[in-house]
NUZAGU-202040 format. One record per residue (C-alpha): x, y, z; residue number from 1. Coordinates in pm, whole numbers. Layout:
<vexkols>
(vexkol (X, Y, Z), NUM)
...
</vexkols>
This chain:
<vexkols>
(vexkol (-1396, -1207, -4073), 1)
(vexkol (-1405, -1270, -3702), 2)
(vexkol (-1349, -939, -3530), 3)
(vexkol (-1437, -1092, -3195), 4)
(vexkol (-1095, -1263, -3206), 5)
(vexkol (-850, -1005, -3072), 6)
(vexkol (-552, -1158, -3253), 7)
(vexkol (-734, -1159, -3586), 8)
(vexkol (-845, -799, -3538), 9)
(vexkol (-492, -687, -3449), 10)
(vexkol (-348, -861, -3755), 11)
(vexkol (-616, -712, -3980), 12)
(vexkol (-555, -359, -3854), 13)
(vexkol (-180, -405, -3883), 14)
(vexkol (-205, -519, -4247), 15)
(vexkol (-435, -227, -4333), 16)
(vexkol (-185, 11, -4173), 17)
(vexkol (88, -152, -4385), 18)
(vexkol (-122, -78, -4692), 19)
(vexkol (-165, 283, -4578), 20)
(vexkol (214, 318, -4559), 21)
(vexkol (249, 157, -4902), 22)
(vexkol (1, 403, -5052), 23)
(vexkol (188, 692, -4888), 24)
(vexkol (517, 562, -5030), 25)
(vexkol (378, 590, -5383), 26)
(vexkol (359, 969, -5342), 27)
(vexkol (736, 998, -5368), 28)
(vexkol (857, 672, -5525), 29)
(vexkol (969, 716, -5885), 30)
(vexkol (899, 1085, -5858), 31)
(vexkol (533, 1022, -5778), 32)
(vexkol (477, 847, -6112), 33)
(vexkol (264, 573, -5947), 34)
(vexkol (91, 805, -5701), 35)
(vexkol (-256, 686, -5608), 36)
(vexkol (-561, 912, -5573), 37)
(vexkol (-611, 1074, -5232), 38)
(vexkol (-935, 876, -5202), 39)
(vexkol (-735, 551, -5190), 40)
(vexkol (-542, 670, -4885), 41)
(vexkol (-852, 816, -4720), 42)
(vexkol (-1044, 491, -4771), 43)
(vexkol (-772, 270, -4624), 44)
(vexkol (-729, 501, -4326), 45)
(vexkol (-1105, 494, -4271), 46)
(vexkol (-1110, 113, -4282), 47)
(vexkol (-832, 99, -4023), 48)
(vexkol (-1010, 341, -3792), 49)
(vexkol (-1341, 159, -3822), 50)
(vexkol (-1178, -180, -3755), 51)
(vexkol (-1013, -44, -3440), 52)
(vexkol (-1356, 50, -3307), 53)
(vexkol (-1502, -299, -3345), 54)
</vexkols>
């Protein structure tokens, strides 16, 4: 992973944020049947925040 490349970094962060939204959508989709643990959301949000700081 080349985080010195601004375009790569932006794409990476954007895809992680997409995953965050996907995880959030599982809370209500199908009545929450496929809801993921809170730790999954927390971890993905943490990855996004850390990547933005690089």
